[in-house]
N, C-alpha and C positions, 0 to 999 in steps of 0.2 A: 423551454429553458436552454441556455447555451451549455456547452460542455463544461465550462468553468463553473457555472451556476449549479449544474448537476453534481460536480465534484464537491463543491462547498457544502451542498445540502447533505451529501453522503458522509462527508467528514463530520458534520454536526450530528448526524444520526449515530455515527460510530461513538462519538463522545457521550451523547445523551442516553442512548439505548444500550450500547455495548459496554460502556464504562472505559473506553479506550482514551483516557485523558492524557494530558501532557505528562503527568507523573508516571502513568503506565508506559507510555511510549519511551520515556527517558530510560527505562530499563533495557531497551533493545539497542544496545550500543555496538553491535557487530554487523550492521547492515541488514538486519532481518526485515525491517519495514520495506526497504528498497527491494530486497529479494522477493518478498511477497508481491509487491507491485509488479515486478518483472514477470512473475509466474502468471498473474492475472492478465497482463498485457499479451503474453504469449498465448494464453488460452483464448483470448478474444481474437487474436490473429488466426488461430486454428479454426474458430467458428466462422471466420470470414474466408476460409479456403486455403490458408497457408498450410503447407505439408511438412514444414521443418520445425525443429526445436522441441519436439514432443518430449523427448527424454530430458532435455535441458531444463524445461519448465519444472519437471518433477524434481530435479536436483536442486533448484534454487528455492523451492518452497521451504521456509525455515521452521515450520511448526508441524504438528501432527496432521496426518492425512485427513482426519475428520474435520479439521479446521479449514481445509481448502474447499471453498464454495464459490466457484465461478457461477455466474448467473446462467442457467441452462438455456442454450440456444439464443443468447442475448449478448452479442459482442459489445453493444453500447453499455449495458448494465455492468458488464464485466470490466470494461475500461474505466467506468466511473469508480468502481472499487479500486482499481489500480491507481487512478489519479488521486483518490483520497489517501491511499497509503503513501504515495509519493509526497503529498502535501504534509502528511504527518512526519515523514522522514526529514523533509526540508525544515519544518518547524523545530524538530528535535535537534538537528545539526546547528541551527541558529541559536537555540538555547544553550547548547554545549559550548559554542564559540563565545558567547557572552560570559558564561561561567568561567571558561578558561581565561578570557581577558581579565576578569575580575580577580582571578587567582594570581595573575601575574602583575597586577597593579600594586 
């Protein structure tokens, strides 16, 4: 599978198995999904040898420490999680823009 296909499959898994639906995502209006994606992307960079941003990744994780689950020793799997969270944030922002446009009509 390509990277985009892996991300799409992970996003579908998040919806179906975790219950992270559009309605759930719409509650995260302060950049939490993007912050979580950034934390996972940094974790993947560390797995690949990067030595920077360690404290920064901990600061941007928006939820409880228990919820932070990079895929152990798997930068690709961790990046897939990051990508799925970015896709969720993009979708949320697009829905919010449509709602805002409707409110102004």
